[in-house]
N, CA and C atoms as an extended XYZ file, in Angstrom:
291
Properties=species:S:1:pos:R:3:atomname:S:1:resname:S:1:resid:I:1 pbc="F F F"
N         0.829       -1.189        0.000 N   UNK     1
C         0.000        0.000        0.000 CA  UNK     1
C         0.877        1.257        0.000 C   UNK     1
N         1.953        1.198        0.771 N   UNK     2
C         2.865        2.345        0.825 CA  UNK     2
C         3.496        2.598       -0.540 C   UNK     2
N         3.841        1.533       -1.243 N   UNK     3
C         4.426        1.673       -2.569 CA  UNK     3
C         3.430        2.279       -3.549 C   UNK     3
N         2.178        1.850       -3.477 N   UNK     4
C         1.144        2.375       -4.366 CA  UNK     4
C         0.956        3.869       -4.159 C   UNK     4
N         0.813        4.297       -2.911 N   UNK     5
C         0.612        5.718       -2.653 CA  UNK     5
C         1.870        6.527       -2.966 C   UNK     5
N         3.044        5.931       -2.796 N   UNK     6
C         4.277        6.634       -3.159 CA  UNK     6
C         4.343        6.874       -4.659 C   UNK     6
N         3.977        5.864       -5.427 N   UNK     7
C         3.967        6.030       -6.882 CA  UNK     7
C         2.902        7.019       -7.332 C   UNK     7
N         1.729        6.976       -6.685 N   UNK     8
C         0.657        7.900       -7.045 CA  UNK     8
C         1.016        9.341       -6.710 C   UNK     8
N         1.929        9.539       -5.793 N   UNK     9
C         2.369       10.885       -5.436 CA  UNK     9
C         3.574       11.316       -6.265 C   UNK     9
N         4.535       10.427       -6.430 N   UNK    10
C         5.790       10.805       -7.075 CA  UNK    10
C         5.650       11.011       -8.576 C   UNK    10
N         4.946       10.145       -9.262 N   UNK    11
C         4.843       10.268      -10.723 CA  UNK    11
C         4.168       11.562      -11.168 C   UNK    11
N         2.994       11.927      -10.620 N   UNK    12
C         2.408       13.212      -11.027 CA  UNK    12
C         3.256       14.418      -10.594 C   UNK    12
N         3.958       14.294       -9.468 N   UNK    13
C         4.806       15.407       -9.026 CA  UNK    13
C         5.959       15.629      -10.004 C   UNK    13
N         6.563       14.550      -10.470 N   UNK    14
C         7.657       14.672      -11.441 CA  UNK    14
C         7.132       15.236      -12.760 C   UNK    14
N         5.969       14.781      -13.187 N   UNK    15
C         5.373       15.315      -14.411 CA  UNK    15
C         5.055       16.800      -14.258 C   UNK    15
N         4.552       17.184      -13.093 N   UNK    16
C         4.225       18.591      -12.854 CA  UNK    16
C         5.477       19.460      -12.902 C   UNK    16
N         6.588       18.938      -12.398 N   UNK    17
C         7.832       19.701      -12.433 CA  UNK    17
C         8.286       19.977      -13.861 C   UNK    17
N         8.036       19.031      -14.750 N   UNK    18
C         8.491       19.185      -16.129 CA  UNK    18
C         7.484       19.904      -17.025 C   UNK    18
N         6.207       19.825      -16.715 N   UNK    19
C         5.185       20.368      -17.606 CA  UNK    19
C         4.651       21.739      -17.200 C   UNK    19
N         4.748       22.091      -15.933 N   UNK    20
C         4.155       23.337      -15.453 CA  UNK    20
C         5.230       24.374      -15.161 C   UNK    20
N         4.770       25.603      -15.082 N   UNK    21
C         5.664       26.677      -14.665 CA  UNK    21
C         6.015       26.469      -13.192 C   UNK    21
N         7.190       26.905      -12.761 N   UNK    22
C         7.607       26.672      -11.367 CA  UNK    22
C         6.649       27.238      -10.322 C   UNK    22
N         5.970       28.324      -10.655 N   UNK    23
C         5.059       28.927       -9.685 CA  UNK    23
C         3.813       28.080       -9.445 C   UNK    23
N         3.497       27.204      -10.376 N   UNK    24
C         2.271       26.406      -10.280 CA  UNK    24
C         2.487       25.018       -9.717 C   UNK    24
N         3.724       24.628       -9.488 N   UNK    25
C         3.997       23.261       -9.048 CA  UNK    25
C         3.421       23.008       -7.657 C   UNK    25
N         3.634       23.903       -6.717 N   UNK    26
C         3.129       23.683       -5.361 CA  UNK    26
C         1.602       23.692       -5.279 C   UNK    26
N         0.894       24.616       -5.930 N   UNK    27
C        -0.568       24.518       -5.885 CA  UNK    27
C        -1.107       23.234       -6.511 C   UNK    27
N        -0.512       22.790       -7.600 N   UNK    28
C        -0.958       21.544       -8.235 CA  UNK    28
C        -0.621       20.356       -7.346 C   UNK    28
N         0.561       20.361       -6.745 N   UNK    29
C         0.955       19.281       -5.848 CA  UNK    29
C         0.040       19.233       -4.630 C   UNK    29
N        -0.341       20.398       -4.123 N   UNK    30
C        -1.264       20.464       -2.998 CA  UNK    30
C        -2.616       19.861       -3.357 C   UNK    30
N        -3.146       20.226       -4.508 N   UNK    31
C        -4.433       19.669       -4.943 CA  UNK    31
C        -4.336       18.156       -5.137 C   UNK    31
N        -3.221       17.694       -5.689 N   UNK    32
C        -3.008       16.261       -5.867 CA  UNK    32
C        -3.020       15.535       -4.526 C   UNK    32
N        -2.369       16.104       -3.531 N   UNK    33
C        -2.335       15.461       -2.225 CA  UNK    33
C        -3.708       15.451       -1.561 C   UNK    33
N        -4.503       16.494       -1.758 N   UNK    34
C        -5.850       16.490       -1.201 CA  UNK    34
C        -6.718       15.422       -1.873 C   UNK    34
N        -6.539       15.235       -3.161 N   UNK    35
C        -7.279       14.180       -3.874 CA  UNK    35
C        -6.844       12.808       -3.369 C   UNK    35
N        -5.553       12.616       -3.164 N   UNK    36
C        -5.072       11.339       -2.648 CA  UNK    36
C        -5.553       11.108       -1.215 C   UNK    36
N        -5.639       12.157       -0.418 N   UNK    37
C        -6.161       12.009        0.935 CA  UNK    37
C        -7.623       11.576        0.898 C   UNK    37
N        -8.399       12.158       -0.002 N   UNK    38
C        -9.799       11.760       -0.137 CA  UNK    38
C        -9.900       10.307       -0.598 C   UNK    38
N        -9.030        9.910       -1.518 N   UNK    39
C        -9.004        8.529       -1.997 CA  UNK    39
C        -8.660        7.576       -0.844 C   UNK    39
N        -7.699        7.949        0.008 N   UNK    40
C        -7.327        7.122        1.152 CA  UNK    40
C        -8.467        7.016        2.156 C   UNK    40
N        -9.205        8.100        2.360 N   UNK    41
C       -10.354        8.070        3.276 CA  UNK    41
C       -11.443        7.147        2.741 C   UNK    41
N       -11.705        7.239        1.439 N   UNK    42
C       -12.731        6.363        0.848 CA  UNK    42
C       -12.324        4.904        0.996 C   UNK    42
N       -11.060        4.607        0.721 N   UNK    43
C       -10.588        3.228        0.895 CA  UNK    43
C       -10.656        2.780        2.349 C   UNK    43
N       -10.311        3.668        3.268 N   UNK    44
C       -10.361        3.321        4.691 CA  UNK    44
C       -11.788        3.044        5.140 C   UNK    44
N       -12.739        3.787        4.587 N   UNK    45
C       -14.150        3.548        4.949 CA  UNK    45
C       -14.671        2.251        4.332 C   UNK    45
N       -14.215        1.926        3.122 N   UNK    46
C       -14.687        0.711        2.459 CA  UNK    46
C       -14.042       -0.546        3.027 C   UNK    46
N       -12.756       -0.468        3.351 N   UNK    47
C       -12.046       -1.607        3.934 CA  UNK    47
C       -12.117       -1.498        5.442 C   UNK    47
N       -12.916       -2.312        6.043 N   UNK    48
C       -13.106       -2.241        7.494 CA  UNK    48
C       -11.972       -2.990        8.181 C   UNK    48
N       -10.978       -2.229        8.632 N   UNK    49
C        -9.843       -2.786        9.340 CA  UNK    49
C       -10.101       -2.633       10.828 C   UNK    49
N        -9.825       -3.655       11.624 N   UNK    50
C       -10.045       -3.538       13.068 CA  UNK    50
C        -9.263       -2.377       13.680 C   UNK    50
N        -9.791       -1.814       14.749 N   UNK    51
C        -9.174       -0.645       15.375 CA  UNK    51
C        -7.881       -0.959       16.114 C   UNK    51
N        -7.663       -2.218       16.466 N   UNK    52
C        -6.479       -2.557       17.244 CA  UNK    52
C        -5.284       -2.959       16.374 C   UNK    52
N        -5.283       -2.529       15.134 N   UNK    53
C        -4.187       -2.848       14.227 CA  UNK    53
C        -2.972       -2.001       14.591 C   UNK    53
N        -1.830       -2.671       14.696 N   UNK    54
C        -0.590       -1.945       14.961 CA  UNK    54
C         0.069       -1.605       13.634 C   UNK    54
N         0.663       -0.452       13.543 N   UNK    55
C         1.327       -0.044       12.318 CA  UNK    55
C         0.561        1.053       11.607 C   UNK    55
N         0.908        1.259       10.356 N   UNK    56
C         0.335        2.339        9.565 CA  UNK    56
C        -0.967        1.871        8.926 C   UNK    56
N        -1.999        2.701        9.035 N   UNK    57
C        -3.292        2.402        8.423 CA  UNK    57
C        -3.577        3.409        7.320 C   UNK    57
N        -4.665        3.196        6.609 N   UNK    58
C        -5.063        4.146        5.560 CA  UNK    58
C        -5.420        5.506        6.147 C   UNK    58
N        -5.907        5.522        7.381 N   UNK    59
C        -6.209        6.803        8.030 CA  UNK    59
C        -4.934        7.604        8.249 C   UNK    59
N        -3.832        6.903        8.547 N   UNK    60
C        -2.546        7.592        8.688 CA  UNK    60
C        -2.097        8.202        7.366 C   UNK    60
N        -2.295        7.452        6.274 N   UNK    61
C        -1.970        7.989        4.953 CA  UNK    61
C        -2.801        9.235        4.649 C   UNK    61
N        -4.093        9.165        4.940 N   UNK    62
C        -4.973       10.308        4.669 CA  UNK    62
C        -4.525       11.535        5.463 C   UNK    62
N        -4.176       11.338        6.719 N   UNK    63
C        -3.699       12.448        7.539 CA  UNK    63
C        -2.382       13.008        7.043 C   UNK    63
N        -1.479       12.128        6.636 N   UNK    64
C        -0.182       12.582        6.107 CA  UNK    64
C        -0.333       13.355        4.809 C   UNK    64
N        -1.172       12.836        3.910 N   UNK    65
C        -1.398       13.539        2.651 CA  UNK    65
C        -2.023       14.910        2.900 C   UNK    65
N        -2.965       14.983        3.822 N   UNK    66
C        -3.604       16.260        4.125 CA  UNK    66
C        -2.609       17.249        4.713 C   UNK    66
N        -1.775       16.778        5.633 N   UNK    67
C        -0.780       17.647        6.259 CA  UNK    67
C         0.214       18.182        5.229 C   UNK    67
N         0.724       17.312        4.374 N   UNK    68
C         1.684       17.753        3.364 CA  UNK    68
C         1.008       18.638        2.329 C   UNK    68
N        -0.249       18.340        1.992 N   UNK    69
C        -0.999       19.189        1.063 CA  UNK    69
C        -1.207       20.586        1.613 C   UNK    69
N        -1.498       20.677        2.908 N   UNK    70
C        -1.650       22.000        3.532 CA  UNK    70
C        -0.327       22.762        3.524 C   UNK    70
N         0.771       22.056        3.794 N   UNK    71
C         2.081       22.711        3.777 CA  UNK    71
C         2.427       23.207        2.376 C   UNK    71
N         2.131       22.409        1.367 N   UNK    72
C         2.402       22.845       -0.009 CA  UNK    72
C         1.541       24.044       -0.375 C   UNK    72
N         0.298       24.061        0.100 N   UNK    73
C        -0.578       25.194       -0.187 CA  UNK    73
C        -0.082       26.466        0.506 C   UNK    73
N         0.451       26.326        1.707 N   UNK    74
C         0.958       27.489        2.438 CA  UNK    74
C         2.207       28.045        1.767 C   UNK    74
N         3.101       27.163        1.324 N   UNK    75
C         4.348       27.621        0.715 CA  UNK    75
C         4.172       28.078       -0.730 C   UNK    75
N         3.118       27.638       -1.390 N   UNK    76
C         2.852       28.067       -2.755 CA  UNK    76
C         2.316       29.483       -2.778 C   UNK    76
N         2.457       30.132       -3.903 N   UNK    77
C         1.960       31.502       -4.032 CA  UNK    77
C         0.564       31.465       -4.651 C   UNK    77
N        -0.462       31.854       -3.911 N   UNK    78
C        -1.826       31.792       -4.450 CA  UNK    78
C        -2.059       32.777       -5.589 C   UNK    78
N        -1.287       33.855       -5.637 N   UNK    79
C        -1.444       34.822       -6.728 CA  UNK    79
C        -1.135       34.184       -8.075 C   UNK    79
N        -0.112       33.344       -8.108 N   UNK    80
C         0.261       32.704       -9.358 CA  UNK    80
C        -0.807       31.712       -9.819 C   UNK    80
N        -1.367       30.961       -8.885 N   UNK    81
C        -2.425       30.014       -9.243 CA  UNK    81
C        -3.668       30.755       -9.723 C   UNK    81
N        -4.004       31.858       -9.069 N   UNK    82
C        -5.164       32.645       -9.495 CA  UNK    82
C        -4.927       33.242      -10.881 C   UNK    82
N        -3.719       33.702      -11.129 N   UNK    83
C        -3.379       34.244      -12.445 CA  UNK    83
C        -3.498       33.168      -13.522 C   UNK    83
N        -3.031       31.959      -13.221 N   UNK    84
C        -3.127       30.858      -14.177 CA  UNK    84
C        -4.585       30.527      -14.483 C   UNK    84
N        -5.420       30.462      -13.456 N   UNK    85
C        -6.832       30.143      -13.674 CA  UNK    85
C        -7.548       31.254      -14.421 C   UNK    85
N        -7.166       32.500      -14.195 N   UNK    86
C        -7.760       33.620      -14.912 CA  UNK    86
C        -7.382       33.569      -16.384 C   UNK    86
N        -6.128       33.239      -16.672 N   UNK    87
C        -5.692       33.126      -18.061 CA  UNK    87
C        -6.411       31.988      -18.772 C   UNK    87
N        -6.616       30.883      -18.084 N   UNK    88
C        -7.310       29.748      -18.684 CA  UNK    88
C        -8.763       30.098      -18.979 C   UNK    88
N        -9.375       30.889      -18.113 N   UNK    89
C       -10.754       31.291      -18.337 CA  UNK    89
C       -10.897       32.246      -19.497 C   UNK    89
N        -9.872       33.084      -19.724 N   UNK    90
C        -9.954       34.033      -20.832 CA  UNK    90
C        -9.683       33.378      -22.182 C   UNK    90
N        -9.095       32.187      -22.175 N   UNK    91
C        -8.830       31.485      -23.434 CA  UNK    91
C       -10.084       30.815      -24.008 C   UNK    91
N       -11.088       30.607      -23.187 N   UNK    92
C       -12.315       29.965      -23.643 CA  UNK    92
C       -13.134       30.941      -24.486 C   UNK    92
N       -13.763       30.436      -25.535 N   UNK    93
C       -14.596       31.333      -26.343 CA  UNK    93
C       -15.844       31.739      -25.577 C   UNK    93
N       -16.252       32.915      -25.796 N   UNK    94
C       -17.443       33.432      -25.128 CA  UNK    94
C       -18.681       32.852      -25.793 C   UNK    94
N       -19.591       32.324      -24.968 N   UNK    95
C       -20.809       31.727      -25.530 CA  UNK    95
C       -21.999       32.692      -25.446 C   UNK    95
N       -21.743       33.881      -24.948 N   UNK    96
C       -22.811       34.856      -24.832 CA  UNK    96
C       -23.094       35.515      -26.183 C   UNK    96
N       -24.349       35.829      -26.464 N   UNK    97
C       -24.671       36.470      -27.756 CA  UNK    97
C       -24.259       37.920      -27.801 C   UNK    97
């Protein structure tokens, strides 16, 4: 399970480093981690593991992903992400008459 979540985090992060502008890497990485945390929570709810399990559980993964996602969001510049989203919105054709 640890290997799966490591690959799900590392591969998109490496792609983001190569495909996105440097200012957008942290906001995208933060969103990715929040999605992975939600995925871990859904899996934890579906897989009923006893409460007395020793070691790392899916709930621990969800908490770790959320914590790191919050840190990436804090260190990222929200102005750059807002600018990127504004530019993307202006590229769409206007459907108004």
